[in-house]
N, C-alpha and C positions, 0 to 999 in steps of 0.2 A: 738644246733638247729639254733641259729642265724648265725653261721658260715656256716652251710649247706645251709641256705636260701640265704645268700650272694653269695655263690658259684653257686647255681642254677640260681639266677638272672643274674649273670655274664655269665653263660652258655647260658641263654635265649637271652641275648643281642648279644652274639657272633653268635649264630646260626641264629637268625633273620637277622642280618647284612649280614652274608654269603649268606643267601637265596636270598637276593636282587640281588647280583652279579650273582649267579647261574641261577636264573630265567631270568635275562636279556639275558644271553648267550643262554639259551635254547629257549627263545622267538624268537630271531633273527634266530637261526639255524633252528627251526621248520618252521617258515614262509617261509624262502628261500627254504628249502627242499620241503615243500608242494607246493609252486608255480612251482618249476622245475619238481616236480614229479606228478603233476596233482591230488593232494589229498587235498580236502577242509577239511577233518577231521584233517589233520596235520596242515593246516593253522589255523583252529579253535583252535587246541591245542596251537599254537603260540600266538593267541589272548588271550587265558586264562592265558598263562604264563606271558603275559604283565600285566594282572590284578594282577597276583601273585607278580610282582615286587612292585606294589603300596601297596598291602596288607601286604607284609613282611616289607616294610618301615613304614607303619602305626603301625604295631605291635612293631617294634623297637622303634618308637617315644613314643608310649603308655607306654611301659615298662620303658623307660628313665624318663618319667614324673612321673609315678606311684611310683617309688622308692625314689623320692625326699622327704626329711624330712618335717615335719610340719613347717609352717611359720605364720606370723601375718595374712596374707590374707587367709590362708588355715589351720586353726587350727586342722582340722580333717585329714590332709594329702592330698595327690594327687592320692589316689588309684583309684578313679573313672575314671581316664584317661585310665586305662587298660580295664575297662568294656566298655567304649565308643569306644575304638579301636576294641574290640570284636564285637560290634554292626556293625561298619563300615565294618569290614572284612566279617561278615556274609552277609551283604547286597551286597557286591562286589561278593561274591560267587553266590548269587541268580542272580545278574546281568550278570555274566559270563554264567550261565546256560541258561538264556533267550537269550543272544546274540548268543550263539552257536546254540540253537534250531532254532531261526529265520533264521540264515544263512544256516543251514543244510537243512531246508525246501526249501529255495530258490535254493540251489544247486541241490536238488532232482528234482526240476521242470525244471532245465536247462540242456540241452544236454551237455555232457562232454566226455573227453577221460578217459580211464582207468588209474589208478595210476601206477607209475613206481615201479619196484621191490626194488629199493634202499630206498624207503620210509619205508619199513619194518625194515631195519637195523637201521635207525634213530629212529624209534619208540621203538625198543627193548632197545636202549640206554636210551631213555627218561624214559621209564617205570622203569628201574633199578635205575636211578638217583632220580626220584621223589618219589619212594617207600622208598628209603633210607632216603631221606629228611623227608618224613612223619613220619617214625619211630623215627628219631632223635629228631625232633621238638616236636612230641607228648609226647615223654618220658620226655623231660624237662618241657613241659607244664603241664603234669600230676604231676610231682614233686612239681611244684609251684602252682598247681590248677589255672593255668592261662587260662582264657577263650579265650583271644586273641591268645595265642600261640597254643591252641588246634584248634581254627578256622583256623589259618594259616597252621597248619598241614593238616587239611582237604582240604585246597587249593591244597597242594601237592598231597594228595591222589586222589583228583578229577582229577588232571592232569594225574596221572598214570592211572586212570580209562578210561578217554577219549582216552588216548594213546592206552590202551589195546583194547578198542572198535574199534578204528581206525585200529589197526593191524588185528583184526578179519575181519573187513569190507573190507580192502584192499586185504587180502588173498582170501576172497570170490570173490571179483571183478576180481582178476587175474586168479583164477581157473575157475570161471563161464564164463568168456569171455564176448562177446557182450550181452548187456542187463543187465549186473550186475555192470555196471560202478558206479552206485550210492550207492553201498553197504556200502562204508566207510562213506557216509553221513548219511545213516540210522543208522549206528553204533554210530556215533557221537550224533545223535538225541536220541538214547536209553540211552546213558551215561548221558544225561542232566537230566533225571529223578532222578538218584542217586545223582547227584550234587545238584539239587534243594531240595531233601529230607534232605540232611545234612545241607544245607544252612538254611532251616526253623528251624531245630533242634538247630543249633548253635545260630540262632537269638533269639529264645525264651529264651534260657539259659542266653544269654548276656543281654537281655532286663530285665529279672528278677533281675539280679544284679544291673542294673541301677535303677530299681524301688524298691531296698532294700527288695526283697523277702527274706523270711526266708530260712535258710539252711535246710537240710534234717532232719526229725524227729530223725533219728539215731544219728546224730551229737549232736542235742539238748539234747537227753536223756543221751548221754555219758558225756557231759559237766555238766549236772545237777548232775550226779552221782559223778563226780570228786569234785564238790563244796560241795556236801552233805557229803563227806568223811573227810572234814576238822574238826578238833577238835573245839567244841563249836557251830557248826551249827546244829540247831534243825530241819531244813527243808528248802526246796526251794519253794518259792511262785510263782515266775515268772522268765522266762529266755527267752530273745529275742536275736537272733543272726542273723547277716546279713554279707554278704561278701562284702568287699570293696577292690577292686583291688586284691592284692595277700594275703591279711590278712582277718581275721574275726574280726568284732567289735561286742561287746555284752553288754547288760544290764542284771543284775541278781539281784533278790530280795531274800535276805538270811534272814531266821528267826533264831533268837537267843533268849535265856532266857530274858524275859522282865525286870528282876530285875538286870541285869548286868549293870556295870558302862558304861558311854559313852566311856571311854578310852578302856575298855575291848572289847566293841562292835566294836570299830574302829580297834583294833588289829586283831580281827577275820576277818573283811572285808579285811584287808591287806593280811592275810594268804590265804583267798579265791582267791584274785587277783593273788598273787604270784604263787599259785598252778596251776591256769589256764594258766598263761603266760608261765609256764615251761612245760605244758602238750604237748602231741603229736600234738595238733592242732596249726596251725600258727595263733595265736590270737594277733592282734595288740594292742588292748586296751580293758579294762574291767571297766565298771562302776558298783560298788557294792552298793546296797541299803540295809541297815540293818533295820529290823522291828521285833516286837515281834510275837510269834506264834498266829494264828487266834484262838479266843476262840471257844470252842466246843458249839454245840447247847444247851447242857444241862446246860452250865454255864450262 
């Protein structure tokens, strides 16, 4: 499990680092092509790709910090850096949607020439590249349960969506002729709704992590069942789990026979901790509290 996690983290760092360079090249290419081809939707795509450069860099930095071991100043680790990076990336996604929406409205109100045909070729290439990036980054983000990588993946998907919308809009403008010149701007404006929706969704999830919200009831129930299966455990009184960066941190109150020795109770606590740390969940640390069963009301 540990080796798989290390490999996934290394893959996350590699792909987020590569995304910085790819986004930079795409941003320059789209802006130049959009200006020469009279397509603001393509220029807007380039602007969003510029934001993607910074978001991918932020994700890379967040992961680099999050995987650092504990130290004297950070006894609980540096995992929050990954959640903070996810919040920043989500806000940048919302900012990109707002910027594209405002500029698209301005372009709709401004007379312009119809886009050139070669902008369609550029858009097809962008869609293919960004969708491939989305799938690759999201796959690694899912394996690590990394909110920042998932957010960065959606930056790539949003770029693919605005490019697809621009492709449709430019096609309409070219087929429709005079009077349809702003079709690509309307397409870019429509894509903003999808980008904003996912920005809000990602922001809420990232903010929950920063605020130490509990993980899903399904995960809590599964962890309680794993702990309850350890020899000597009479019951589970309380279980609190939160996500910190790439790992789960938890406190669990385990009930054991009240007549057991302290040494035996301590051994059961260690067994519970070891069982949880080697489970399918990426648990960074467990605090086990031992207590006797609660007396029944008849006692």
